[in-house]
N, C-alpha and C positions, 0 to 999 in steps of 0.2 A: 502494499501497502506504498501513496507518491501523496504527501502534504505541505502543501507553501503558507504565508502568509502573507493572501490577501493586503492586508496593512501595510506590511512590508515593500511590499512591491508598489504599493501607490505613492510610499512613502521614496519609490527608489527614481519612482516615473516622472510624477511630478517636479522632483528635482533636474531631472537632464530639461524636462520639457521647458522646464524656468533659465533653465542653458542655454538653450536652444533656440537660432534665432527662430524656428517653422516655430516656436511652444506647442510643441507638441512629443510625448512619445510614445508606443503602445511597443506591445513580447505579446504573437502568442502564449499561453500558458498551455494549452491544449487542444493536441487536434491537427487538425492539416489534411492532403488530398486521400487520405488510404485511412482519414478518419468519419463517420458518420456527422460527430461535430465538433464547430474549433473558435475554443473563445480568445480571445485578444482583452489585456489592459488595455487602452488608451486614457493617455494623461493628455488636460489640455489648460495651458494658461489661459488666464479669463481674458475672454473679449478672444479668446483663436476659437476657428472654428473647422471642422471637415466640408468643405465643400460638397454643392451640393452633390447627389452620385446614383447613380442604381445601387436598388433592392437588393441587396444579396439572396434574395431569393428569402425563407423564409426565417424569424433569426429575431432575437427580442436585445433588451439595456438596457443593463442596473446600473446604476447611479450608487458606487463604493462611495464619494469623495467629495465636495460639494453642488455646485446646482447648472442645471443643463437643459437648453433648448434645442428639442428638435423641433421641425419644422418640417412638415410632407404636403406639399399642391396647395390646398384651401387651409390647412389645422397647425396647430401648434399647440408643443407639451411642456412642458416646460417640468422636471425631476431634481428633485433630493437627495444628500443621500439614507439612501433604504427603498427609493422609489424604481418602479418595471417597470416596461412597454417592452408592450406589441410592440417589432416594427413594421410598420405601413410598408402594404409590396408595393408604393411606388418610391419615384426620387422623390430621394429628402437631404438632411443637410441637420449636422450638432452641432451647437455653438458651446460657448462656457458660459456663465454669465456671473464665478466667479472661478478659482483653481480648481477645477476636478479632475475624476479618474469615476469612466464605468467600463465597466464587461460588457465585452460584447459578444454573444454566443448567439452560433452559426449550425444550419441544420446546413451540411455541405449532403449535393446528389453522387451517389456515385455511381462510377456504369460499371457499369455488365465485361 
């Protein structure tokens, strides 16, 4: 059995994001091409965003620290630490309303 501290990872990646010109940092903590699930921790500095992009398929977002806004089509959702969202299957963007970290979980479509 393998475990890790999300709190420690959040601290590490927020420090990286604060030091990096892009204001963000990410690390895949589980999965990849050969797995059914991929989980990625994403850290964003206040005001920074992941620009509009296509939905990765079935996905969820859990706010680990801070506050974020997800914009999709006509709708906005604001989440804070502990909040959870099913990401809509449409183009969307994510903006940090303060220094924030989220856990993105994506269900991969595996080839036969």
